[in-house]
Structure formats: C-alpha cells, structure tokens
C-alpha positions in Angstrom: 11.2 133.8 4.3 7.7 132.2 3.9 4.9 133.5 6.1 4.0 130.0 7.2 6.1 126.9 7.3 5.0 123.3 7.4 5.2 121.8 10.9 8.1 119.3 11.4 7.1 115.6 11.7 5.9 114.5 15.1 8.0 111.6 16.2 7.3 109.3 19.2 10.0 110.4 21.5 11.8 113.8 21.8 15.2 111.9 21.6 14.2 110.5 18.2 15.0 113.8 16.6 18.7 113.6 17.5 19.0 110.3 15.7 16.6 111.4 12.9 18.8 114.4 11.9 22.0 112.3 12.4 20.8 110.3 9.5 19.4 113.3 7.4 22.1 115.9 8.1 25.0 114.2 10.0 27.4 117.1 9.6 25.0 119.9 10.5 25.9 121.7 13.8 23.5 120.6 16.5 25.1 122.3 19.6 27.5 125.2 20.0 28.9 126.3 23.3 31.9 128.7 23.1 34.6 126.8 21.2 32.8 123.5 21.5 30.7 122.2 18.6 28.7 119.0 18.1 27.3 117.9 14.8 24.1 115.8 14.7 26.1 112.7 14.2 28.2 113.5 17.3 25.1 114.4 19.3 23.4 111.2 18.4 26.4 109.1 19.4 26.9 111.0 22.7 23.2 110.5 23.6 23.4 106.8 23.0 26.6 106.5 25.0 25.0 108.4 27.9 21.8 106.3 27.7 23.8 103.1 28.0 25.7 104.5 31.0 22.3 105.4 32.6 21.2 101.8 32.0 24.4 100.5 33.5 23.8 102.7 36.6 20.4 101.0 37.1 18.2 103.7 35.7 15.0 102.4 34.3 11.7 103.6 32.9 10.1 106.1 35.3 13.2 106.7 37.4 14.2 110.4 37.8 17.5 111.9 36.7 18.3 115.3 38.0 20.8 117.8 36.7 22.4 120.9 38.3 24.2 122.5 35.4 24.3 125.4 33.0 22.9 125.4 29.4 25.6 123.3 27.8 26.2 120.2 25.6 26.3 118.0 28.7 22.8 119.2 29.7 21.3 118.5 26.3 23.0 115.1 26.0 21.8 114.0 29.5 18.3 115.3 28.9 18.0 113.4 25.6 19.7 110.3 26.9 17.5 110.0 30.1 14.2 110.7 28.3 15.2 108.3 25.5 15.2 105.3 27.8 12.0 106.3 29.6 13.6 108.1 32.6 12.2 111.4 33.8 14.6 114.3 33.7 14.5 117.4 35.8 16.7 120.5 36.0 18.0 122.2 39.1 18.9 125.8 38.9 22.4 127.0 40.1 20.5 129.9 41.7 18.8 127.8 44.2 19.8 127.5 47.9 20.1 124.3 49.9 16.5 124.3 51.2 15.2 124.6 47.7 17.4 121.7 46.6 16.2 119.7 49.6 12.6 120.2 48.6 13.0 119.3 45.0 15.3 116.3 45.6 13.0 115.1 48.4 10.0 115.4 46.1 11.4 113.9 42.9 13.7 111.3 44.5 16.2 111.1 41.6 18.3 108.0 41.3 21.1 110.0 39.6 22.2 113.6 40.0 24.6 115.2 37.4 26.2 118.4 38.8 28.7 121.1 38.3 31.1 121.7 41.2 31.4 125.5 41.0 29.9 128.5 39.2 30.6 132.2 39.5 32.4 131.7 42.8 29.9 129.4 44.4 30.9 125.9 45.4 28.1 123.3 45.3 30.1 120.5 46.9 28.8 121.1 50.4 25.2 121.2 49.2 25.7 118.0 47.2 27.2 116.2 50.2 24.2 117.3 52.3 21.8 115.9 49.6 23.7 112.6 49.4 23.6 112.3 53.2 19.9 113.2 53.6 18.6 111.4 50.5 20.1 107.9 50.2 17.9 107.3 47.1 20.5 109.3 45.2 22.6 106.3 44.2 25.0 108.0 41.7 26.5 111.5 41.6 28.2 112.5 38.4 30.6 115.5 38.2 30.2 117.3 34.9 33.2 119.7 35.4 35.5 119.7 38.4 35.9 116.7 40.7 33.4 116.2 43.5 34.0 113.9 46.5 32.0 110.7 46.1 31.2 111.4 42.4 32.2 109.8 39.2 33.5 112.0 36.5 31.3 112.6 33.5 33.8 111.0 31.1 34.1 107.9 33.3 30.4 107.7 33.6 29.9 107.7 29.8 32.5 105.0 29.5 30.7 102.8 32.1 28.0 102.1 29.6 30.2 100.0 27.3 29.0 96.8 28.9 25.4 97.5 27.9 24.5 95.7 24.6 22.9 97.4 21.6 19.9 95.1 22.0 19.3 96.2 25.6 19.6 99.8 24.7 17.2 99.5 21.8 14.8 97.5 23.9 14.7 100.3 26.6 14.1 102.9 23.9 11.4 101.0 22.2 9.5 100.7 25.5 9.0 104.4 25.7 5.5 105.5 24.7 4.5 108.9 23.3 2.5 109.7 26.4 5.1 108.7 28.9 6.5 111.5 31.0 9.8 113.0 29.7 10.6 115.6 32.2 9.4 117.4 35.4 9.4 121.2 35.4 8.8 122.6 38.9 6.4 125.5 39.1 4.5 126.9 42.1 0.8 127.3 43.0 -1.1 129.3 45.5 0.5 127.4 48.4 3.9 128.6 47.3 5.3 125.1 47.4 6.7 124.0 44.0 4.8 121.5 42.1 6.4 119.2 39.5 4.5 119.4 36.2 5.1 116.2 34.3 5.4 116.8 30.5 5.1 114.0 28.1 7.1 113.1 25.0 4.0 113.9 22.9 3.6 117.3 24.5 7.2 118.2 23.7 7.1 116.8 20.2 3.7 118.0 19.1 3.7 121.3 20.9 7.1 122.4 19.9 6.6 121.2 16.3 3.7 123.6 16.1 5.7 126.3 17.9 8.5 126.0 15.4 6.1 126.4 12.6 4.6 129.5 14.2 8.1 131.1 14.6 8.6 130.9 10.9 12.3 129.9 10.8 12.9 126.8 8.7 16.3 125.7 10.2 16.8 127.7 13.4 20.1 128.9 14.8 18.8 129.8 18.3 20.6 131.3 21.2 19.7 129.8 24.6 20.6 131.7 27.8 17.7 130.3 29.9 18.4 128.2 33.0 17.9 124.5 32.4 15.1 124.1 35.0 12.9 126.5 33.0 10.5 125.3 30.2 11.7 128.3 28.1 15.1 126.5 27.9 14.2 122.8 27.6 11.0 123.2 25.6 10.6 126.6 23.9 14.2 126.9 22.7 15.9 123.5 22.8 13.1 121.2 21.7 11.7 123.6 19.2 15.2 124.0 17.6 15.9 120.2 17.7 12.6 119.3 16.1 13.5 121.4 13.1 17.1 120.1 12.9 18.5 123.5 13.9 21.5 124.6 15.9 21.5 125.5 19.6 24.0 128.2 20.8 24.2 128.0 24.6 25.2 130.8 26.9 26.0 130.0 30.5 23.7 132.9 31.5 22.2 135.9 29.9 24.7 138.7 29.4 23.3 141.8 27.6 26.7 142.6 26.1 27.7 139.1 25.1 24.4 138.2 23.5 25.0 140.7 20.7 28.5 139.1 20.1 26.9 135.7 20.0 24.2 136.7 17.6 26.7 138.4 15.2 29.4 135.7 15.4 27.1 132.6 15.2 24.6 134.2 12.8 21.7 133.6 15.1 18.3 133.7 13.3 16.0 132.9 16.2 16.1 134.9 19.4 13.7 133.9 22.2 13.6 135.8 25.5 11.6 137.7 28.0 11.2 141.5 27.7 13.8 142.2 30.4 16.5 140.5 28.3 15.7 142.5 25.2 15.6 145.8 27.1 18.9 145.2 28.8 20.5 144.2 25.5 19.1 147.2 23.6 20.4 149.6 26.2 24.0 148.6 25.6 25.9 151.3 23.6 26.0 150.5 19.9 23.6 147.5 20.1 21.6 148.6 17.0 24.8 149.3 15.1 25.8 145.7 15.2 25.2 143.4 12.3 21.9 141.8 13.3 20.7 141.2 9.8 20.9 137.4 10.5 17.9 137.6 12.8 14.7 136.3 11.1 12.4 136.1 14.2 12.5 137.7 17.6 10.2 136.1 20.2 9.2 137.3 23.7 6.9 136.0 26.3 6.3 136.0 30.0 5.3 139.6 30.1 4.3 142.4 27.8 6.9 144.4 25.8 6.6 148.2 26.2 5.6 149.9 23.0 8.8 152.0 22.8 10.9 148.8 23.0 8.9 147.1 20.2 9.6 150.2 18.0 13.3 149.9 18.8 13.4 146.2 17.7 11.3 146.8 14.6 14.2 148.6 13.1 16.2 145.3 12.9 13.8 144.1 10.2 13.1 140.7 11.8 9.6 139.3 12.4 8.5 140.1 15.9 6.4 137.5 17.8 4.8 137.5 21.2 3.0 134.5 22.6 1.4 132.9 25.6 1.6 129.6 27.3 2.3 128.0 30.7 4.5 125.3 32.0 1.5 123.0 32.3 0.6 123.4 28.6 4.1 122.2 27.7 4.6 124.7 24.9 3.1 128.1 24.0 -0.4 128.1 22.9 -1.0 131.5 21.3 1.1 133.4 18.8 0.9 136.7 16.9 0.8 136.4 13.1 3.4 137.7 10.7 1.2 140.8 9.9 0.8 141.8 13.6 1.1 145.5 14.0 2.4 147.5 17.0 -1.0 147.5 18.7 -1.4 143.8 18.5 2.2 143.1 19.6 1.8 145.5 22.6 -1.7 144.7 23.7 -2.3 141.0 22.9 -0.7 137.6 23.1 -1.8 136.6 19.7 -4.3 133.8 18.9 -4.3 130.1 19.6 -2.7 127.9 16.9 -5.4 126.0 15.0 -4.4 122.7 16.7 -5.1 124.0 20.2 -8.6 124.0 21.5 -8.9 127.2 23.6 -11.8 128.7 25.5 -12.3 131.6 27.9 -14.9 131.0 30.6 -16.5 132.7 33.5 -16.2 131.3 37.0 -19.5 129.5 36.4 -18.1 127.8 33.3 -20.0 129.9 30.7 -17.9 130.7 27.6 -17.2 134.4 27.4 -18.0 136.7 24.5 -15.7 139.2 22.8 -14.3 141.6 25.4 -15.6 139.7 28.4 -12.9 138.6 30.8 -12.6 135.0 32.0 -10.2 132.3 32.7 -8.1 131.0 29.7 -8.3 127.2 29.3 -6.8 124.7 26.9 -7.6 121.1 26.1 -5.5 118.3 24.5 -3.0 115.5 25.0 -0.3 118.1 24.7 -1.0 119.4 28.2 0.9 118.1 31.2 0.1 114.6 32.5 -0.3 116.0 36.0 1.8 117.2 39.0 4.2 114.6 40.3 3.1 113.1 43.6 0.2 115.6 43.9 -3.1 114.0 42.8 -5.2 116.6 44.4 -3.4 119.5 42.8 -3.7 117.6 39.5 -7.4 117.3 39.9 -7.7 121.0 40.7 -5.7 121.9 37.6 -8.3 120.5 35.2 -12.0 120.9 34.8 -14.3 117.9 35.0 -14.3 117.6 31.2 -10.5 117.9 30.8 -9.8 121.6 30.2 -6.5 122.8 31.7 -7.1 125.8 34.0 -4.5 128.5 33.3 -5.3 130.6 36.3 -4.9 133.6 34.0 -7.6 136.0 33.1 -8.0 137.3 29.5 -10.6 138.2 26.9 -11.2 137.6 23.2 -10.6 140.6 21.0 -12.8 141.2 17.9 -9.7 140.4 15.7 -9.4 136.9 17.2 -6.4 137.7 19.4 -6.4 137.4 23.2 -5.5 140.1 25.6 -4.3 139.1 29.1 -5.9 141.0 32.0 -4.3 139.6 35.1 -3.7 136.6 37.2 -6.2 134.8 39.4 -3.7 134.3 42.1 -1.2 136.6 43.7 1.7 135.3 41.6 3.7 137.9 39.8 6.3 137.7 37.1 9.7 139.4 37.5 12.0 139.3 34.5 10.0 136.4 33.1 10.3 134.3 36.2 7.2 133.3 38.2 7.4 134.7 41.8 5.1 133.4 44.5 4.6 135.7 47.5 3.6 132.9 49.9 7.0 131.2 49.5 8.9 134.4 50.2 6.6 135.3 53.1 7.3 132.0 54.7 11.1 132.7 54.6 10.7 136.2 55.9 8.5 135.2 58.8 11.0 132.6 59.8 13.3 135.5 60.8 13.2 135.8 64.6 12.6 139.5 64.5 9.6 139.3 62.2 6.0 138.9 63.4 4.1 139.3 60.1 5.1 139.7 56.5 3.3 140.4 53.2 4.9 140.3 49.7 3.2 141.9 46.7 4.2 142.5 43.1 4.4 146.1 41.8 5.1 147.5 38.4 8.7 148.0 37.3 9.9 149.5 34.0 12.7 146.9 33.5 11.5 143.7 35.1 7.8 144.3 34.5 7.1 143.5 38.2 9.2 143.3 41.3 8.5 142.3 44.9 7.9 144.6 47.8 7.9 143.1 51.3 6.0 144.7 54.2 7.1 143.6 57.6 5.7 143.9 61.1 8.6 143.4 63.6 8.3 141.2 66.7 7.4 143.5 69.6 10.5 144.8 71.4 12.8 143.7 68.6 14.2 145.8 65.8 15.2 144.8 62.3 16.3 146.7 59.2 15.4 146.4 55.6 19.1 145.7 54.8 19.1 142.8 57.3 16.0 141.3 55.8 17.4 141.6 52.3 20.6 139.8 53.3 18.6 137.2 55.1 16.5 136.4 52.0 19.5 136.4 49.7 20.9 133.6 51.7 17.8 131.5 51.4 16.2 132.3 48.0 17.1 132.5 44.4 17.9 136.2 43.6 14.8 136.8 41.4 12.6 135.9 44.4 14.2 138.4 46.8 12.0 141.5 47.1 13.5 144.6 45.6 12.3 146.7 48.5 11.6 146.0 52.2 9.5 148.2 54.5 9.4 147.7 58.2 6.2 149.1 59.6 4.6 149.6 63.0 1.3 148.3 61.7 -0.1 146.7 58.6 -3.7 146.9 57.2 -5.6 143.9 58.5 -8.9 142.2 57.5 -11.5 141.3 60.1 -10.5 137.7 59.9 -7.0 138.6 61.1 -5.2 138.4 57.8 -3.2 141.2 56.2 -5.3 143.2 53.7 -2.9 142.6 50.8 -5.2 144.1 48.1 -5.3 147.4 50.1 -1.5 147.2 50.6 -1.0 146.7 46.9 -3.2 149.7 46.0 -1.3 151.8 48.5 2.0 150.7 47.1 1.1 151.4 43.5 -0.3 154.8 44.4 3.0 155.6 46.2 5.0 154.5 43.1 2.8 156.7 40.9 3.2 159.7 43.2 6.9 159.2 43.2 7.0 159.0 39.4 4.9 162.1 39.1 7.2 164.0 41.5 10.2 162.9 39.6 8.6 164.0 36.3 7.9 167.5 37.8 11.4 168.1 38.8 
C-alpha cells in the first residue's frame, strides 16, 4: 500500500461519481446491504430513475427532500438523485422524537419525505401523520419499506418518473453548479436549537477527494453504521468511498458483534468510526482472533482514543488514522500521517492537509505560536455555504475576512500537528455525537416538578463524555431521578439523555441569578475522581 495516493478527480456534482464509475467500472459493487448488492451500473440507473421521479413530483432546484431511514441502498439512491437535480437533501434520524421532527421539518420545509414505517419496534406512522397534518408543504410522502397511510410506495414512486424525458432530466442536472447546496446537516450551537449547515457539491467533492487520499486506500470497501443525518455517514464514509469508486457496506446500526462479521465476510479495508465503536467491538470475546487482515486503514474521530485502545488496534497491522473536522467544514481538515506513533495518535489530531488553509488565533485575532492555545479556523470554498434560514448565525460563524470559526481550542505542536484543548462552548461529545446542554435543560425544565436544571458533560471511559443533570425541584413537589430519566427518554434521542440525574435542595448560583455551571462541573469531576480512587483502593 503506497504511503500517499493521488486524490481522485474533483467532479462538478457529487452525483456525477455514480455515473462516472458506471462507465469506468460498471460491474464493480457500489453498495452492499445484507444480501442486497448494487453494481455501479445499477446504482447509476437507480439514481436516474429516482431523479426523474422527483422531477415528476414537482421537485426543483433548491427544494428540500428529507429522508427518515437507515443506512441503506434507498438512502444512497435518494441522496444522489435529489442532489443530482439541484434539490437539497437532509437526513432525519430514527432516534428522534416528534418534537425534534417538528423542528427540523418546520425549519427545512421539505417538499418530499421518504420514510420507513417501523424500526426496532417503533412505529413512525403516527409521527408522519402529525407532520403531514401540521406541515402542508410536505406534498409527497414515500414509504421505503412497509405501507404508510397516505404515502406512495418506493417502487411506485420510482415508476412515476417514466413520463419525464431524458432531455428534461439532463437539463435539470446541467443546471446544478458546483457551489450549489447539496445537503443540509443539522448541528447545534450555543442556543441549543439545531442549525442546518448547508454543504455544497464542491465541498463534498473536493473535501472528500482529499480525505480519501489521506486515508490511503485506493479502492475502499468501507463499512457504514452511522445514522444518515450525520456527516460521518453522508460525507466521511459515503462520499469519500464513492469518489474513489469503492464499495459501501451498510449496517442498519452499529453492532459490536456484527461489525466483525461484516468486516470478515465483506473484506472491509476501510473502517471509520468513533472511539466508542472501536472499544465496544474490541471488548467482544475473540475479536482480535478474527481474520481482520483485510483492514488497510482504521480511522477514528470525534474524540480521543485512549492509549491502551490504540495499542490493541495496532496489533491488527492496519494503518491507524485520527483526524479532526466539523460539520461546517464539510469534511475533516486534519489527519495524522502514515508514520504517526502512539504519542501523536493519542495526543493530537494530526496536521491540516496541504490544501486547507488553517490558523489558530487568540480572541483578539492574533495568530498563535507553537504551544499557545487559540481557536482553530479554516478558510476555503469547501466550508459550508451557511446555516439554512439563519443569516445572523451564518455571519457569526465566519470572521470578517472569511475564516470559519470552529469554536474549538487547540494549539500547534512543534512537529506541525495540532492538539485539541477543549471547546469554547459547553457542548460535549458522547460516543461521537454532539450534545448540547441547553437543549436538554429546556426539556427538563418543562417538567412540572422542576424549577431549575443544569446539564454538564463529565468524563466517561467508554463514551468519552456523558451528561449529568442537576435539578432543583419546584417547592413542595417531589421528583425522582428515575422519573426524570423516563421523561427525557420520551422526548430526546437516547444519546442526549443524561446518564445520571441528581435532585438537589440547592444549586450553586452566580450573583446574576444563573447556575454556576463551571463550579458544578468542577465538583462533579472531583466527585468522579474520588469515586474512582475509592474503587481503586478496594
């Protein structure tokens, strides 16, 4: 395996790669999902068929197309079809609850929603009926698996595009510019309300072409267990693999037992994940006795990997890569090099690729020297176009001279790598997912027995960080931690639900009347350390 590959060509639209490889390698597998397999020729044909159907449904350039589904061939086809005619695609997580769907559908105003009906015992039909009733702008609902009242089946929807001529389809595709938005990925800011980062075709094509080169796998066979609303799914795994003409192996969700079976059976050579995934997989009996020799590169991001876990994975013999980026930068920006040792892999996020202007600056805008912490910033057309419907937030995300503010603090090392120090906001990452305390606090405070609430992130050996909620009950009313946990589980995706709830008689307060969260966090971490020390002494 060469240390450095050439980057794949940067085409105009992300969809162009499906058709490009249909010509170059028509019989190569593009998508695998269980027993289902699509070659590039089949993928290209399905994408065109779906694009025609979207045109027949009245979808035009700039319209939004939403999808509530699992990582699957249907997801990838719809994503490529919608973006290929200039529509803007967005994913909806099956983990979300109705209020989360309300917010996203209300903000993005999709014209079409593709949706599964059930998953793991949950029926989405009631939620979908609510969304259709409350948001009449949703003109078409497409059922991708079981039937849904008021929805057209996926097969019938595809067939509905037969009346669209080739000329009209090609005209729609040709009208898509490289800097047009391709998808919206919702992320949250300090307000806790999700913001839709608009990512362009150029950002997806250029950024993931560079990323594929940095991964060092010529023709990837990549496993993808990420949810489709996450940039790690759509961009880091799917687009990076597509751009190199590789094969995507979809998993409905991450399963630490099944992932080894998939790697072994499908001869996966590129495995991208967050540290939690790798730790859970490695802890399965016999994991390192499996035939994992097919793996060429293992990539993690979203959090640091513990040193002992890096040592475990080094025995596989694959190249290990850690990296750093954010949703708003479209792809990852920094990467460790093939010669990275344990210290670099554990304590840094690598260095920016040569194509990515990067600076670290103080609050006053002065560039930092080696070892001096500051905010990491990037500049280039690959960055997001802005936040959908949020011009003020977009302005705040960039400096006056066009640098994207990451909100993350880091410093340059003497070796040219970057070490992350912390986050400028209170946001914490749990299992690779961004968690925003304000959003959770708003839910908890809505409970009738709660007067005040504060959520903080604390260290966790498996998930890197987990939430702890501190609650002040309404006078004269009692509430238990279990009740609050159940309340949150009904209203939030599970990774947002705090791991521990504490109902207190009082909370530390600042003079201005706000909860003193920094003090609360220091106390919580000290308590965790004391508990760990006590366990170690036993």
